[in-house]
N, C-alpha and C positions, 0 to 999 in steps of 0.2 A: 819566442826566441830568447835565449839567455844572453845577458849582457856581454858583448865581446865576441859573440859567435861570428859576426861578420869579419872581424879582425882575424880570429883564428883561421877562418876560411881563406883569407887573403895570404896569411902566413903559411898555411898548408900548400896552397897553390904555388908559392915562391919556393918551397922546399922541394916539391915535387918537380917543378920546372928546373931547378938547378941540378937536381939528381939526374934527370933525363939528359941534360946537356953534358954533364960529367961522365955519365956511364954509357950512353948511346949516341951522344952528339946529335941529339934531335930536339926540336922545339915543340911546344904544345901546338902550335899552328901546324907544324908538319905532321903531327900525329892525328889531328882533327879532333873535334869537340868530343865525340863519343869515346874514342880511345883514351884521350887524356882524362876525361871524367872517370873512366874505369880505372885508370892508374891512380888517381887521387883517392877513390874509395879503397882501392887495394892497399895504398900507403897508410890510410886511416886505420884499417883493420889490422895491419901488421904492427904500427908504432903508437896509435893513440889510445891513451887509457881515458875513458870519459870523465872519471873522477879528477884525474889530474888536469884534463882539459878544462873542466869547469873552474877549478882553482886558477888555472893559468888565464882563463878569461877574465876573472874578477881582478887578478893582479894587473893584467894589461889595461883594464879600464881605470883602475886606481893610479897606475903609473903614467898612462898617456892621456886618456880622455878627460879625467878629473882636473889635473892641472890646467889643461886647456880651457875648460869651462871656467874654473875659479879665477885663474890668472889673466886670461886674455879674452874671455867671453867668445872664443872661437867655436865652441860647441853649444848649440842651443838644444834643450830637451823639451819636446812638445808632449802632448797627451799620448801620442802613439809612437813617436819615433824620435831618434837622435840624429841631428844634422850637423855635420861638421863643415866648417867654412875656414879651412886653413890654407 
């Protein structure tokens, strides 16, 4: 998994949820898991460019996670994962 992938997934979910509320006045819970997941993948295919997403992931980690790790010790990196305690 590339650094920041989980953050990008959360951000994508938020964008899709916001769009659903604005355009269809529906929540992800009302859509159900399978339909919401289909919409997320549809959004990704339409809007996401993998090369830009990789760069965005790296920027996100540098801007958010790295300062938390360096300044506050709120992010601990282990051999296999990154755990945030914020």
